[in-house]
matplotlib code that plots the C-alpha trace (Angstrom):
import matplotlib.pyplot as plt

x = [90.3, 91.8, 92.1, 95.3, 97.0, 95.1, 95.3, 92.3, 92.6, 90.3, 92.7, 96.0, 97.4, 97.4, 94.2, 94.2, 94.3, 97.9, 99.1, 99.3, 97.5, 96.0, 92.6, 91.0, 89.7, 91.5, 94.1, 93.4, 96.0, 95.0, 96.8, 94.5, 94.9, 93.3, 90.8, 87.1, 87.3, 88.0, 86.5, 83.5, 80.8, 81.7, 82.5, 85.6, 86.5, 83.3, 80.7, 77.5, 77.4, 80.8, 83.8, 86.5, 88.9, 89.9, 88.1, 88.2, 85.6, 85.7, 85.1, 82.4, 78.6, 76.4, 73.8, 70.3, 68.2, 67.8, 72.0, 72.1, 73.5, 76.9, 79.8, 80.2, 82.6, 80.9, 80.5, 78.6, 76.7, 75.6, 76.0, 78.3, 79.3, 82.9, 85.1, 88.2, 91.2, 93.4, 95.9, 99.9, 101.1, 102.4, 106.5, 106.4, 104.4, 107.2, 109.9, 108.6, 107.8, 111.2, 113.3, 110.9, 112.0, 108.9, 108.8, 111.9, 109.9, 107.2, 110.6, 111.6, 108.9, 108.5, 112.2, 111.7, 108.8, 110.9, 111.3]
y = [125.0, 127.6, 128.3, 130.0, 126.8, 123.7, 121.9, 121.5, 117.9, 118.8, 121.1, 120.0, 123.0, 124.8, 127.3, 129.6, 132.9, 132.1, 131.8, 134.6, 134.0, 135.5, 136.0, 132.8, 134.5, 134.6, 137.7, 139.3, 139.2, 141.0, 139.8, 138.4, 135.0, 131.6, 131.9, 131.8, 135.2, 135.1, 131.4, 131.1, 129.3, 130.9, 128.0, 125.3, 124.2, 125.8, 124.7, 123.1, 126.0, 127.0, 125.4, 126.3, 128.6, 132.0, 135.3, 138.6, 140.6, 142.2, 138.6, 137.2, 137.6, 137.7, 135.0, 135.1, 133.2, 129.9, 129.7, 131.1, 134.1, 132.7, 134.6, 133.1, 133.2, 134.3, 130.5, 129.0, 132.7, 131.9, 127.9, 127.3, 123.1, 123.9, 125.9, 128.4, 126.8, 127.8, 130.4, 128.4, 129.3, 133.4, 133.4, 134.6, 131.6, 128.7, 130.9, 130.1, 126.8, 126.4, 127.8, 129.0, 126.5, 125.9, 123.6, 121.4, 119.1, 119.1, 119.7, 116.1, 114.3, 115.3, 114.5, 111.0, 110.7, 111.1, 107.7]
z = [116.7, 115.0, 111.1, 111.0, 109.8, 107.8, 104.6, 102.0, 101.1, 98.1, 96.1, 97.9, 99.4, 103.3, 103.9, 106.7, 107.7, 108.2, 104.8, 102.5, 99.0, 95.7, 94.6, 92.5, 89.9, 86.8, 86.3, 89.6, 91.5, 94.5, 97.5, 100.8, 102.9, 102.9, 106.3, 106.6, 105.6, 101.9, 100.9, 98.6, 100.3, 104.0, 105.7, 105.8, 102.2, 101.2, 103.4, 101.6, 98.9, 97.7, 96.4, 98.2, 96.5, 98.1, 96.7, 97.4, 98.1, 94.5, 93.0, 96.3, 95.7, 98.4, 97.7, 98.6, 101.6, 99.8, 100.3, 103.5, 102.7, 101.8, 99.6, 96.8, 93.6, 90.6, 89.0, 92.1, 92.9, 89.2, 89.9, 86.7, 87.6, 87.1, 89.6, 88.7, 88.8, 92.2, 91.9, 92.8, 96.3, 96.4, 96.6, 100.0, 101.1, 99.2, 100.7, 104.2, 104.2, 102.8, 105.7, 108.6, 112.0, 112.3, 109.1, 109.3, 110.9, 107.8, 105.1, 106.6, 106.5, 102.6, 102.2, 104.0, 101.4, 97.8, 96.1]

ax = plt.figure().add_subplot(projection="3d")
ax.plot(x, y, z, "-o")
ax.set_aspect("equal")
plt.show()
């Protein structure tokens, strides 16, 4: 299984290293992707220790041994209960899904599902 593209039902958004994104830390704006290299928790959907949001290197911290040395966002690192709000999809990704031929079937399904 590849990690270039998937869907995270918890956060209702596309994930994978093929998905350009912005760091989910409030106000950051760093360009990243939604691959495993940037996910809080270091495992798909955040694994056992993370929230599953995506952060640049400045906003990820390596946890201690008791949390498997997972890379965590600041909130998860300090054990705060509520995660950050996810950032919206970047315009580049929205445009890609709206126009690229590889997404034609998905667009047709979305159109057909409208009431």
